[in-house]
C-alpha positions as CSV (number, residue, x, y, z in Angstrom):
1,X,-102.4,84.0,-187.6
2,X,-98.8,85.3,-187.7
3,X,-95.7,83.3,-188.5
4,X,-92.0,84.0,-188.8
5,X,-90.4,83.7,-192.3
6,X,-86.8,83.6,-193.4
7,X,-84.9,84.5,-196.5
8,X,-83.7,81.6,-198.6
9,X,-80.5,81.9,-200.5
10,X,-80.3,80.6,-204.0
11,X,-77.1,78.7,-205.1
12,X,-76.9,81.3,-207.9
13,X,-75.9,83.8,-205.3
14,X,-72.4,82.3,-205.4
15,X,-72.0,83.5,-209.0
16,X,-73.5,86.9,-208.3
17,X,-70.9,87.5,-205.5
18,X,-68.1,85.7,-207.3
19,X,-67.3,85.6,-211.0
20,X,-70.2,88.0,-212.0
21,X,-69.1,90.6,-209.5
22,X,-65.3,90.4,-210.0
23,X,-65.0,90.8,-213.7
24,X,-61.2,91.4,-213.9
25,X,-58.9,88.4,-213.3
26,X,-56.2,90.7,-211.9
27,X,-58.6,92.0,-209.3
28,X,-59.5,88.4,-208.4
29,X,-55.8,87.7,-207.6
30,X,-55.6,91.0,-205.7
31,X,-58.5,89.9,-203.5
32,X,-56.7,86.6,-202.7
33,X,-53.4,88.3,-202.0
34,X,-55.2,90.7,-199.6
35,X,-56.6,87.7,-197.7
36,X,-53.1,86.3,-197.4
37,X,-52.0,89.7,-195.9
38,X,-54.9,89.6,-193.4
39,X,-53.8,86.1,-192.4
40,X,-50.5,87.6,-191.3
41,X,-48.5,86.1,-194.2
42,X,-45.0,87.4,-194.7
43,X,-44.8,85.9,-198.2
44,X,-47.3,84.9,-200.8
45,X,-46.3,83.0,-204.0
46,X,-48.4,83.0,-207.1
47,X,-47.8,80.1,-209.5
48,X,-49.4,80.4,-213.0
49,X,-49.3,77.7,-215.6
50,X,-51.5,76.6,-218.5
51,X,-53.4,74.2,-216.3
52,X,-53.7,75.8,-212.9
53,X,-53.1,78.8,-210.6
54,X,-51.6,78.0,-207.2
55,X,-51.5,80.7,-204.5
56,X,-49.4,79.8,-201.4
57,X,-49.0,81.9,-198.3
58,X,-47.3,81.4,-195.0
59,X,-50.0,83.0,-192.9
60,X,-51.7,81.7,-189.7
61,X,-53.6,79.0,-191.6
62,X,-57.1,77.6,-190.6
63,X,-58.2,74.7,-188.5
64,X,-61.6,73.0,-189.2
65,X,-63.4,75.4,-186.9
66,X,-62.1,78.4,-188.8
67,X,-63.1,76.8,-192.1
68,X,-66.6,76.0,-191.0
69,X,-67.4,79.2,-189.1
70,X,-65.5,81.7,-191.2
71,X,-64.3,80.6,-194.7
72,X,-67.5,78.8,-195.5
73,X,-69.7,81.5,-193.9
74,X,-70.3,83.8,-196.9
75,X,-70.5,87.5,-196.0
76,X,-68.9,86.9,-192.6
77,X,-65.8,89.0,-192.1
78,X,-63.7,88.8,-188.9
79,X,-62.6,92.3,-189.8
80,X,-66.1,93.5,-188.8
81,X,-66.4,91.2,-185.8
82,X,-66.3,93.6,-182.9
83,X,-67.6,91.1,-180.4
84,X,-64.6,88.9,-180.4
85,X,-60.9,89.7,-180.0
86,X,-59.2,88.4,-183.1
87,X,-55.9,86.7,-182.3
88,X,-53.3,87.1,-185.0
89,X,-49.6,86.2,-185.0
90,X,-48.7,89.7,-186.4
91,X,-49.2,93.2,-185.1
92,X,-50.8,94.6,-188.3
93,X,-53.2,97.3,-187.3
94,X,-55.6,97.1,-190.1
95,X,-57.3,94.6,-192.4
96,X,-57.1,94.9,-196.2
97,X,-60.6,93.5,-196.8
98,X,-63.9,93.9,-195.0
99,X,-66.7,92.3,-197.1
100,X,-66.3,88.6,-196.4
101,X,-66.7,87.7,-200.1
102,X,-63.0,88.0,-201.3
103,X,-62.7,84.2,-201.1
104,X,-65.2,83.9,-204.0
105,X,-62.6,85.5,-206.2
106,X,-61.4,81.8,-206.7
107,X,-64.6,81.3,-208.7
108,X,-63.6,84.1,-211.2
109,X,-60.3,82.4,-211.9
110,X,-61.3,78.7,-212.3
111,X,-64.1,76.2,-212.0
112,X,-62.5,74.0,-209.4
113,X,-60.8,74.9,-206.1
114,X,-58.7,72.8,-203.8
115,X,-58.0,74.6,-200.5
116,X,-55.3,73.2,-198.2
117,X,-54.8,74.9,-194.9
118,X,-52.1,74.0,-192.3
119,X,-52.4,75.1,-188.6
120,X,-51.2,73.5,-185.4
121,X,-49.7,70.5,-187.3
122,X,-53.1,69.6,-188.8
123,X,-53.8,69.7,-192.5
124,X,-57.4,70.4,-193.7
125,X,-58.5,70.1,-197.3
126,X,-61.6,71.4,-199.1
127,X,-62.6,70.5,-202.7
128,X,-65.0,73.0,-204.1
129,X,-66.7,72.5,-207.5
130,X,-68.2,75.8,-208.3
131,X,-70.2,74.3,-211.1
132,X,-72.3,72.4,-208.5
133,X,-73.8,75.8,-207.4
134,X,-74.8,76.5,-211.0
135,X,-76.8,73.4,-211.9
136,X,-80.1,74.7,-210.6
137,X,-80.7,78.2,-209.2
138,X,-83.6,76.8,-207.1
139,X,-81.2,74.8,-204.9
140,X,-80.6,76.4,-201.5
141,X,-77.0,77.6,-201.3
142,X,-76.5,75.8,-197.9
143,X,-77.6,72.5,-199.4
144,X,-74.7,72.2,-201.9
145,X,-72.1,69.8,-200.5
146,X,-68.4,70.6,-200.4
147,X,-66.0,67.7,-199.8
148,X,-63.7,68.0,-196.7
149,X,-61.0,65.7,-195.3
150,X,-58.2,65.9,-192.8
151,X,-55.0,64.8,-194.5
152,X,-52.5,62.5,-192.9
153,X,-49.6,64.0,-194.9
154,X,-48.7,67.5,-195.6
155,X,-48.4,67.8,-199.4
156,X,-46.3,71.0,-198.9
157,X,-43.8,69.8,-196.3
158,X,-41.7,73.0,-196.4
159,X,-44.8,75.0,-195.3
160,X,-45.3,74.7,-191.5
161,X,-48.4,76.9,-191.5
162,X,-50.5,78.8,-194.1
163,X,-53.0,78.3,-196.9
164,X,-52.7,76.9,-200.4
165,X,-55.3,77.6,-203.1
166,X,-55.1,75.3,-206.1
167,X,-57.3,76.6,-208.8
168,X,-57.9,74.4,-211.9
169,X,-60.2,74.3,-214.9
170,X,-59.1,77.9,-215.6
171,X,-61.8,80.2,-217.1
172,X,-59.2,82.1,-219.2
173,X,-55.8,81.4,-220.8
174,X,-52.8,83.2,-219.3
175,X,-50.3,84.4,-221.9
176,X,-47.1,86.4,-221.6
177,X,-48.9,89.8,-222.1
178,X,-51.3,88.8,-219.3
179,X,-48.4,88.1,-217.0
180,X,-46.8,91.4,-217.8
181,X,-50.1,93.2,-217.1
182,X,-50.5,91.3,-213.8
183,X,-46.9,92.3,-212.7
184,X,-47.5,95.9,-213.5
185,X,-50.8,95.9,-211.5
186,X,-49.2,94.1,-208.6
187,X,-46.4,96.8,-208.3
188,X,-49.2,99.3,-207.7
189,X,-51.3,97.0,-205.4
190,X,-49.6,98.0,-202.1
191,X,-49.5,101.5,-200.6
192,X,-46.2,103.2,-201.3
193,X,-45.8,104.4,-197.7
194,X,-47.5,101.9,-195.4
195,X,-44.9,100.6,-192.9
196,X,-46.9,97.5,-192.0
197,X,-46.3,96.0,-195.4
198,X,-42.5,96.0,-195.2
199,X,-42.6,92.3,-194.2
200,X,-45.1,91.3,-196.9
201,X,-43.5,90.0,-200.1
202,X,-45.2,88.9,-203.3
203,X,-43.6,86.5,-205.8
204,X,-44.8,85.4,-209.2
205,X,-43.8,82.1,-210.8
206,X,-44.8,81.7,-214.5
207,X,-44.6,78.5,-216.5
208,X,-41.4,77.3,-214.9
209,X,-39.5,80.5,-215.2
210,X,-37.5,81.8,-212.2
211,X,-39.6,83.5,-209.6
212,X,-40.0,87.2,-209.8
213,X,-40.4,89.4,-206.7
214,X,-42.9,92.1,-207.2
215,X,-41.3,95.4,-205.9
216,X,-43.7,98.0,-204.7
217,X,-43.8,101.1,-207.0
218,X,-42.6,104.1,-205.0
219,X,-42.7,107.5,-206.7
220,X,-39.8,108.9,-204.6
221,X,-37.5,106.3,-206.1
222,X,-38.0,107.7,-209.6
223,X,-36.3,110.9,-208.6
224,X,-38.7,112.9,-210.9
225,X,-37.3,116.4,-211.3
226,X,-40.7,118.2,-211.3
227,X,-43.1,120.1,-209.1
228,X,-44.7,118.1,-206.3
229,X,-47.0,118.7,-203.4
230,X,-47.2,116.6,-200.3
231,X,-50.2,116.9,-198.0
232,X,-50.8,115.0,-194.7
233,X,-53.5,115.1,-192.0
234,X,-52.4,114.2,-188.5
235,X,-53.7,111.0,-186.9
236,X,-55.9,113.0,-184.6
237,X,-57.2,115.0,-187.5
238,X,-56.3,118.4,-186.0
239,X,-53.5,119.5,-188.3
240,X,-52.8,119.6,-192.0
241,X,-49.2,119.8,-193.2
242,X,-48.5,120.8,-196.8
243,X,-45.1,121.0,-198.5
244,X,-44.5,122.2,-202.1
245,X,-41.2,121.2,-203.7
246,X,-40.1,122.3,-207.2
247,X,-37.2,120.2,-208.7
248,X,-35.6,119.6,-205.3
249,X,-36.2,123.2,-204.1
250,X,-38.6,123.6,-201.1
251,X,-40.9,126.5,-202.0
252,X,-42.9,126.4,-198.8
253,X,-44.1,124.2,-196.0
254,X,-47.2,125.1,-194.0
255,X,-49.0,123.7,-191.0
256,X,-52.6,124.7,-190.6
257,X,-55.8,123.8,-188.6
258,X,-58.0,121.1,-190.1
259,X,-61.5,122.6,-190.8
260,X,-62.9,119.4,-192.1
261,X,-64.7,116.9,-190.0
262,X,-63.0,114.1,-188.0
263,X,-63.5,111.9,-191.0
264,X,-60.5,113.6,-192.7
265,X,-57.7,112.3,-190.5
266,X,-54.6,110.1,-191.0
267,X,-54.7,110.8,-194.7
268,X,-51.7,111.4,-197.0
269,X,-51.6,112.8,-200.6
270,X,-48.8,113.3,-203.0
271,X,-49.1,114.8,-206.5
272,X,-46.5,115.3,-209.2
273,X,-46.9,117.8,-212.0
274,X,-46.1,116.3,-215.4
275,X,-44.6,118.7,-217.9
276,X,-43.2,117.4,-221.1
277,X,-39.6,116.8,-219.8
278,X,-41.0,114.9,-216.8
279,X,-43.1,112.7,-219.1
280,X,-40.1,111.8,-221.2
281,X,-38.0,111.0,-218.1
282,X,-40.8,108.9,-216.6
283,X,-41.1,106.9,-219.9
284,X,-37.4,106.4,-220.0
285,X,-37.2,105.2,-216.4
286,X,-40.0,102.6,-216.3
287,X,-40.6,102.1,-220.0
288,X,-44.3,103.1,-219.8
289,X,-45.9,106.3,-220.9
290,X,-47.6,108.2,-218.1
291,X,-50.9,108.1,-219.9
292,X,-50.7,104.3,-219.8
293,X,-49.5,104.1,-216.2
294,X,-52.4,106.0,-214.6
295,X,-53.0,109.2,-212.7
296,X,-54.2,109.5,-209.1
297,X,-54.2,106.2,-207.2
298,X,-56.2,105.6,-203.9
299,X,-55.1,103.3,-201.2
300,X,-57.1,102.3,-198.1
301,X,-55.5,100.5,-195.2
302,X,-52.4,99.6,-197.2
303,X,-54.0,98.3,-200.4
304,X,-55.2,99.9,-203.7
305,X,-58.9,100.6,-204.3
306,X,-60.0,100.2,-207.9
307,X,-60.6,101.9,-210.3
308,X,-58.6,104.9,-209.0
309,X,-55.4,105.4,-211.0
310,X,-56.5,103.1,-213.8
311,X,-55.5,104.6,-217.2
312,X,-58.3,106.9,-218.4
313,X,-60.2,106.7,-215.1
314,X,-61.8,109.9,-213.9
315,X,-63.6,108.8,-210.8
316,X,-62.4,111.9,-208.9
317,X,-63.8,114.1,-211.7
318,X,-60.5,115.8,-212.4
319,X,-60.9,115.8,-216.2
320,X,-64.5,116.8,-216.0
321,X,-63.4,119.9,-214.0
322,X,-60.7,120.7,-216.5
323,X,-63.2,121.1,-219.3
324,X,-64.6,124.1,-217.4
325,X,-61.2,125.9,-217.7
326,X,-58.8,124.1,-220.0
327,X,-55.9,126.6,-219.5
328,X,-56.5,127.1,-215.8
329,X,-56.9,123.5,-214.5
330,X,-54.8,120.3,-214.5
331,X,-56.2,117.1,-215.9
332,X,-55.4,113.4,-215.4
333,X,-52.7,113.6,-218.1
334,X,-51.0,116.4,-216.2
335,X,-50.6,114.8,-212.8
336,X,-49.6,111.5,-211.2
337,X,-49.7,110.6,-207.5
338,X,-51.8,109.0,-204.7
339,X,-54.2,109.4,-201.9
340,X,-53.7,107.2,-198.8
341,X,-56.4,106.5,-196.2
342,X,-55.2,105.0,-192.9
343,X,-58.3,105.3,-190.7
344,X,-61.1,102.9,-189.5
345,X,-64.1,105.1,-190.2
346,X,-67.0,103.5,-192.1
347,X,-67.1,106.5,-194.4
348,X,-64.6,105.0,-196.8
349,X,-66.1,101.6,-197.6
350,X,-65.5,100.0,-201.0
351,X,-68.5,99.0,-203.1
352,X,-69.2,95.3,-203.4
353,X,-68.1,95.4,-207.0
354,X,-64.3,95.4,-206.6
355,X,-63.7,97.9,-209.4
356,X,-66.5,100.3,-208.3
357,X,-64.4,102.5,-206.0
358,X,-65.6,103.9,-202.7
359,X,-69.3,104.2,-201.7
360,X,-70.5,107.8,-202.2
361,X,-70.8,108.7,-198.5
362,X,-70.5,112.2,-196.9
363,X,-67.0,111.2,-195.9
364,X,-66.1,110.4,-199.5
365,X,-67.5,113.7,-200.6
366,X,-65.4,115.5,-198.0
367,X,-62.3,113.6,-199.2
368,X,-62.7,114.7,-202.8
369,X,-63.2,118.3,-201.6
370,X,-60.1,118.1,-199.5
371,X,-58.1,116.6,-202.4
372,X,-59.1,119.5,-204.7
373,X,-58.7,122.3,-202.1
374,X,-55.5,121.3,-200.4
375,X,-53.6,119.5,-203.1
376,X,-54.7,120.0,-206.6
377,X,-55.6,123.7,-206.5
378,X,-52.4,124.6,-204.6
379,X,-50.4,122.7,-207.2
380,X,-52.3,124.5,-210.0
381,X,-51.7,128.0,-208.4
382,X,-48.0,127.3,-208.4
383,X,-47.5,125.4,-211.6
384,X,-49.9,127.4,-213.8
385,X,-50.3,130.8,-212.3
386,X,-46.9,131.4,-210.7
387,X,-44.5,129.5,-213.0
388,X,-46.7,129.7,-216.2
389,X,-46.9,125.8,-216.5
390,X,-43.1,125.5,-215.9
391,X,-42.7,124.6,-219.5
392,X,-43.4,126.7,-222.6
393,X,-44.0,124.3,-225.6
394,X,-43.6,127.0,-228.3
395,X,-40.2,128.2,-227.0
396,X,-39.3,124.8,-225.6
397,X,-38.2,126.6,-222.4
398,X,-38.5,125.3,-218.9
399,X,-39.2,127.7,-216.1
400,X,-37.4,127.2,-212.7
401,X,-38.0,128.7,-209.3
402,X,-35.0,131.0,-209.6
403,X,-36.5,132.7,-212.6
404,X,-39.8,133.4,-210.8
405,X,-38.7,134.6,-207.3
406,X,-41.0,137.7,-207.3
407,X,-44.0,135.6,-208.3
408,X,-43.2,133.0,-205.6
409,X,-42.9,135.7,-202.9
410,X,-46.3,137.0,-203.9
411,X,-47.7,133.5,-203.6
412,X,-46.2,133.1,-200.1
413,X,-47.4,136.5,-199.1
414,X,-51.0,135.4,-200.0
415,X,-50.6,132.3,-198.0
416,X,-49.6,134.3,-194.9
417,X,-52.9,136.1,-195.0
418,X,-54.8,133.1,-193.8
419,X,-55.6,133.0,-190.0
420,X,-55.7,129.2,-190.0
421,X,-51.9,128.8,-190.4
422,X,-49.9,127.7,-187.4
423,X,-46.5,127.9,-189.1
424,X,-45.1,128.8,-192.5
425,X,-41.6,127.9,-193.7
426,X,-40.2,129.0,-197.1
427,X,-36.8,129.2,-198.8
428,X,-37.4,132.0,-201.3
429,X,-36.7,135.0,-199.1
430,X,-34.0,137.5,-199.8
431,X,-31.4,135.9,-197.6
432,X,-29.4,134.5,-200.6
433,X,-29.0,138.0,-202.0
434,X,-27.8,139.3,-198.7
435,X,-25.2,136.6,-198.3
436,X,-24.1,137.0,-201.9
437,X,-23.7,140.8,-201.4
438,X,-21.5,140.2,-198.4
439,X,-19.3,137.9,-200.3
440,X,-19.0,140.3,-203.3
441,X,-18.0,143.1,-200.9
442,X,-15.1,141.0,-199.8
443,X,-16.6,139.5,-196.6
444,X,-14.1,136.9,-195.6
445,X,-13.0,135.1,-192.5
446,X,-16.3,133.2,-192.1
447,X,-14.4,130.1,-191.2
448,X,-12.6,132.1,-188.4
449,X,-15.9,133.1,-187.0
450,X,-17.1,129.5,-187.3
451,X,-14.0,128.3,-185.4
452,X,-14.5,130.9,-182.7
453,X,-18.1,129.7,-182.2
454,X,-17.1,126.1,-182.1
455,X,-14.4,126.7,-179.5
456,X,-16.8,128.7,-177.4
457,X,-19.5,126.1,-177.3
458,X,-17.2,123.1,-177.1
459,X,-19.7,121.2,-179.2
460,X,-17.9,118.2,-180.8
461,X,-20.1,118.3,-183.9
462,X,-19.1,121.9,-184.5
463,X,-15.5,121.3,-183.9
464,X,-15.6,118.4,-186.3
465,X,-17.2,120.6,-188.9
466,X,-14.6,123.3,-188.5
467,X,-11.8,120.7,-189.0
468,X,-13.4,119.6,-192.2
469,X,-13.7,123.2,-193.5
470,X,-10.1,124.0,-192.5
471,X,-8.9,120.9,-194.3
472,X,-10.7,121.9,-197.5
473,X,-9.3,125.4,-197.3
474,X,-5.8,124.1,-196.7
475,X,-6.1,121.8,-199.8
476,X,-7.4,124.7,-201.8
477,X,-4.5,127.0,-200.8
478,X,-1.9,124.3,-201.5
479,X,-3.3,123.6,-205.0
480,X,-3.3,127.3,-205.9
481,X,0.3,127.7,-204.5
482,X,1.6,124.7,-206.5
483,X,0.1,126.1,-209.7
484,X,1.7,129.5,-209.1
485,X,5.1,127.9,-208.3
486,X,4.9,126.0,-211.6
487,X,4.3,129.1,-213.6
488,X,6.9,131.2,-211.7
489,X,9.6,128.5,-212.0
490,X,8.8,127.8,-215.6
491,X,8.2,124.1,-215.0
492,X,7.0,122.0,-217.9
493,X,8.2,124.6,-220.4
494,X,8.6,122.2,-223.2
495,X,5.0,120.9,-222.7
496,X,3.8,124.5,-222.5
497,X,5.5,125.5,-225.7
498,X,4.0,122.5,-227.5
499,X,0.4,122.9,-226.2
500,X,-0.1,126.6,-225.6
501,X,-0.7,129.2,-228.3
502,X,-1.0,132.9,-227.4
503,X,-4.8,132.4,-227.1
504,X,-4.2,129.4,-224.8
505,X,-1.9,131.5,-222.6
506,X,-4.7,133.9,-222.1
507,X,-6.9,131.0,-221.1
508,X,-4.4,130.2,-218.4
509,X,-5.6,133.3,-216.6
510,X,-9.0,131.7,-216.7
511,X,-7.8,128.9,-214.4
512,X,-7.1,131.5,-211.6
513,X,-10.3,133.2,-212.4
514,X,-12.3,130.0,-212.0
515,X,-10.4,129.2,-208.8
516,X,-11.3,132.6,-207.5
517,X,-15.0,132.0,-208.3
518,X,-14.9,128.6,-206.6
519,X,-13.2,130.1,-203.6
520,X,-16.0,132.7,-203.3
521,X,-18.5,129.9,-203.6
522,X,-16.9,128.0,-200.8
523,X,-17.0,131.1,-198.6
524,X,-20.7,131.4,-199.5
525,X,-21.3,127.9,-198.3
526,X,-19.3,128.5,-195.1
527,X,-21.7,131.4,-194.4
528,X,-24.7,129.1,-194.9
529,X,-23.0,126.6,-192.6
530,X,-22.6,129.3,-190.0
531,X,-26.3,130.2,-190.2
532,X,-27.2,126.5,-189.9
533,X,-25.1,126.2,-186.7
534,X,-26.8,129.2,-185.2
535,X,-30.1,127.5,-185.9
536,X,-28.8,124.1,-184.7
537,X,-29.9,122.6,-188.0
538,X,-27.1,120.0,-188.3
539,X,-28.6,118.2,-191.3
540,X,-28.3,121.4,-193.3
541,X,-24.8,121.9,-192.0
542,X,-23.8,118.5,-193.4
543,X,-25.3,119.4,-196.7
544,X,-23.2,122.6,-196.9
545,X,-20.0,120.8,-195.9
546,X,-20.6,118.3,-198.7
547,X,-21.0,121.2,-201.1
548,X,-17.8,122.6,-199.9
549,X,-16.1,119.3,-200.7
550,X,-17.7,119.3,-204.1
551,X,-16.3,122.8,-204.9
552,X,-12.9,121.7,-203.7
553,X,-13.0,118.7,-206.1
554,X,-13.5,121.3,-208.9
555,X,-10.2,123.0,-207.9
556,X,-8.4,119.7,-208.1
557,X,-9.7,119.1,-211.6
558,X,-8.8,122.6,-212.7
559,X,-5.2,121.9,-211.5
560,X,-5.1,118.8,-213.7
561,X,-6.1,120.8,-216.8
562,X,-3.6,123.6,-216.1
563,X,-1.2,122.4,-218.8
564,X,-3.9,121.1,-221.1
565,X,-6.9,122.3,-223.1
566,X,-7.6,125.7,-221.5
567,X,-10.0,126.8,-218.9
568,X,-12.3,128.8,-221.2
569,X,-13.1,125.8,-223.3
570,X,-13.3,123.6,-220.2
571,X,-15.8,125.8,-218.4
572,X,-17.8,126.9,-221.4
573,X,-21.3,125.5,-221.6
574,X,-22.3,124.8,-225.3
575,X,-23.5,122.1,-227.6
576,X,-20.9,119.3,-228.3
577,X,-20.6,115.6,-228.7
578,X,-21.0,114.0,-225.2
579,X,-19.5,110.6,-226.3
580,X,-16.5,112.3,-227.9
581,X,-15.7,114.4,-224.9
582,X,-16.0,111.4,-222.5
583,X,-13.6,109.3,-224.6
584,X,-11.2,112.2,-225.1
585,X,-11.1,113.1,-221.4
586,X,-10.4,109.6,-220.2
587,X,-7.8,108.7,-222.8
588,X,-6.0,112.1,-223.1
589,X,-6.3,113.6,-219.6
590,X,-7.1,111.0,-217.0
591,X,-5.1,107.9,-218.0
592,X,-1.8,109.7,-218.5
593,X,-1.7,111.4,-215.1
594,X,-4.2,109.7,-212.8
595,X,-4.7,106.0,-213.6
596,X,-2.3,105.0,-210.8
597,X,-2.0,101.3,-212.0
598,X,-5.7,101.0,-213.0
599,X,-5.8,99.6,-216.5
600,X,-8.6,101.5,-218.3
601,X,-10.1,100.7,-221.7
602,X,-12.6,102.8,-223.6
603,X,-14.8,101.5,-226.4
604,X,-17.0,103.9,-228.3
605,X,-19.8,102.0,-230.1
606,X,-22.0,105.0,-230.9
607,X,-23.7,104.9,-234.3
608,X,-24.3,108.7,-234.3
609,X,-22.9,111.4,-232.0
610,X,-25.0,112.3,-229.0
611,X,-25.1,116.1,-228.9
612,X,-25.8,117.9,-225.6
613,X,-25.2,121.2,-224.0
614,X,-22.7,120.9,-221.1
615,X,-19.2,121.8,-219.9
616,X,-16.4,119.3,-220.3
617,X,-15.6,120.2,-216.7
618,X,-18.7,118.4,-215.5
619,X,-17.6,115.2,-217.4
620,X,-14.2,115.4,-215.7
621,X,-15.8,115.5,-212.2
622,X,-18.1,112.6,-213.0
623,X,-15.4,110.2,-214.3
624,X,-12.8,111.3,-211.7
625,X,-15.1,110.1,-209.0
626,X,-16.2,106.9,-210.8
627,X,-12.6,105.9,-211.6
628,X,-11.3,106.8,-208.2
629,X,-14.1,104.7,-206.7
630,X,-12.8,101.7,-208.8
631,X,-9.3,102.3,-207.4
632,X,-10.6,102.4,-203.8
633,X,-12.3,99.1,-204.5
634,X,-8.9,97.7,-205.4
635,X,-9.8,97.1,-209.0
636,X,-7.1,96.2,-211.5
637,X,-9.1,96.8,-214.7
638,X,-11.9,99.1,-215.7
639,X,-13.7,98.8,-219.0
640,X,-15.8,101.8,-220.2
641,X,-18.2,101.1,-223.1
642,X,-20.5,103.6,-224.9
643,X,-23.6,102.6,-226.8
644,X,-26.4,104.5,-228.5
645,X,-27.2,107.1,-231.1
646,X,-28.2,110.8,-231.3
647,X,-31.3,110.2,-229.1
648,X,-30.0,107.9,-226.4
649,X,-26.6,107.3,-224.8
650,X,-25.7,104.5,-222.3
651,X,-22.2,104.4,-220.7
652,X,-21.2,101.3,-218.8
653,X,-18.3,101.6,-216.3
654,X,-17.3,98.1,-215.3
655,X,-14.6,97.2,-212.8
656,X,-13.3,94.0,-211.2
657,X,-12.9,95.4,-207.7
658,X,-14.4,94.3,-204.4
659,X,-18.0,94.8,-205.5
660,X,-21.0,96.1,-203.6
661,X,-20.9,96.3,-199.8
662,X,-23.2,93.7,-198.3
663,X,-25.2,96.4,-196.5
664,X,-26.3,97.8,-199.9
665,X,-27.0,94.5,-201.6
666,X,-30.8,94.7,-201.2
667,X,-31.0,98.4,-202.0
668,X,-28.2,99.7,-204.3
669,X,-29.9,103.1,-204.5
670,X,-28.5,103.8,-201.1
671,X,-24.9,103.8,-202.5
672,X,-25.7,107.2,-204.0
673,X,-27.4,108.5,-200.8
674,X,-25.5,111.3,-198.9
675,X,-26.6,109.8,-195.6
676,X,-24.6,106.6,-196.2
677,X,-21.4,108.5,-196.3
678,X,-19.0,107.6,-193.5
679,X,-17.0,110.2,-191.6
680,X,-14.0,109.8,-193.8
681,X,-15.9,110.9,-196.8
682,X,-16.6,107.5,-198.4
683,X,-19.6,107.7,-200.6
684,X,-19.6,111.4,-201.1
685,X,-18.2,111.1,-204.6
686,X,-21.0,108.9,-205.9
687,X,-23.5,111.3,-204.4
688,X,-21.9,114.2,-206.3
689,X,-21.9,112.1,-209.5
690,X,-25.6,111.5,-209.3
691,X,-26.3,115.2,-208.5
692,X,-24.3,116.4,-211.5
693,X,-26.0,113.8,-213.8
694,X,-29.4,114.9,-212.6
695,X,-28.9,118.7,-212.6
696,X,-26.8,119.1,-215.7
697,X,-28.0,116.3,-218.0
698,X,-31.3,115.1,-216.5
699,X,-29.6,111.7,-216.7
700,X,-29.8,108.6,-214.5
701,X,-27.2,106.4,-212.9
702,X,-27.6,102.9,-211.4
703,X,-25.2,100.2,-210.1
704,X,-25.3,96.4,-210.2
705,X,-23.0,93.5,-209.3
706,X,-21.3,91.8,-212.2
707,X,-22.9,88.5,-212.8
708,X,-20.0,86.3,-214.0
709,X,-17.0,88.2,-212.6
710,X,-16.4,90.2,-209.4
711,X,-16.8,93.9,-209.3
712,X,-19.6,96.3,-210.3
713,X,-21.0,98.0,-213.3
714,X,-22.2,101.6,-213.2
715,X,-24.7,102.5,-215.9
716,X,-25.2,106.1,-217.0
717,X,-28.2,106.8,-219.1
718,X,-28.7,109.9,-221.1
719,X,-31.8,110.6,-223.2
720,X,-33.4,113.4,-225.2
């Protein structure tokens, strides 16, 4: 006699799939946030207090049918339901979860759950007592009752649709350190490049404090001056594009055929090499050591997969490989970055344990091989073999691409030997030397050739570019002529006799020498601009025009110093007190001749001089632009304050002008972006300030609106 039997499910299964499986309370909250995202929420608010955790989203919500047939159906996931077309209010292409057990994360956080869901003007409520499932493991899971009722009144009247999870009888206490840890984890929850998540915001409310929006951590915002490699596989999986960048210099960009299987498609990787200066800069910017932040993160369909990137985690076997060749390989302390998977293959499934990573499938094995071959090894070949680690600890010397041109050319030559490459771009050819040689041989008239080309083509962009260049050259010529006239006519003789010794008079010749050098540099950039026009690369053309503007600003500053401290000292790069030079320049050089009605005060609160190697000339360009920016904003007053010691220096430049333009309110970083500059040159100065701070001092600048008064405050941060 045969009969059909069925599995029975113990009520203890709830714990196995819930609090016993999800052992980290941060991961439990992540799972619930992911469910909000899958429900098309634009915003999710997490409220944490001593008594309860409330998670509120404005997603589609659930009616009673959804609750019965989906939420209460353990293991069911509409993400895997290929039989039915899932109707959602948003156009998000992928689901964050796929197991159908994320809802049991509530069990990890607290013993009791009240679920309220609002859809189509109906409010449904469930009261779940997780302890009822734990009384007797012999009870059938489906026999444990859960109270449901349809509410006559919406307890959250401001919410028209969505779901609220009220979790009480918390299993753990939440203290300030736990909250800081959660915020840090949430910043790394969302993929740094997924476009779908732009409309998804996360807010945390803690014990009555003002709500805090969790901003997604994006590596590019750090502006790390280091070596990085970016690798992407096309959506159809046919092409791999790799770009290697070293401290803002593009070393090479290659496009090649993808020899891996179709599983390796629509994937992005980005790795940053961490030498000692980069680690110091990282720590200064986000107040966390790189070793405590994590190494290589992995994101699937927009959300982070654990434990990849967790401090000390070596799931990708990076450190294990390093032990086989300590001096030849990079370890998890040497790199930081991410892997992003945006495809729907079943080869990249997460384990049921939410901190267990991806299941060890053939696709996952291919992914790891791809990571090593196309990203990590190429970064190692450049950073270790070509540049000798970029930083010599014994000599405390940092190696830059310019110092290793021959090695870089050899590297590029090796790359060209591959038959898989479709295209190869690189910047370290000998074109710079050829242009420099032409300039040194007296090759002039580049702007004339440029004008001829612009007139011939009739292209408005080219004509506009020519007009800009001619304006710069005219300003340059006028400045030089005025200086020569002053010297020839003997103007300001009394001032000259007071301020110039015989040594200083020799320095005066240095002004003209510096102007000559700057003029050659401008001609050099004009030649670059001409080449960009021939290649119809107008983005590069704009870059060269901005550099011409920058060099012209130098000439203006030189003119200001003509009757002052001498060009040799101004242009000499050596160790000196940064705070002293800043104060001296503003009070002695800027205020007397350039304040133009702007009332400027300087307060030096430094406890010990901040010594750095630089040219006072760089300081003049920085503060000329910042103070001119205040005047353009119609400020009446500008207060400059210096704080710090011999290790750290912070300079606050605070004005009472018009403040930050509305279009930059949500992203003040764009104020320093070259692309925000208007046609009349607005914004160019701040771009140059940031570039000088980064390139000369490895320093940072930020801007914020003044809280109590109108105007803005620029903060310049220097560290050692």
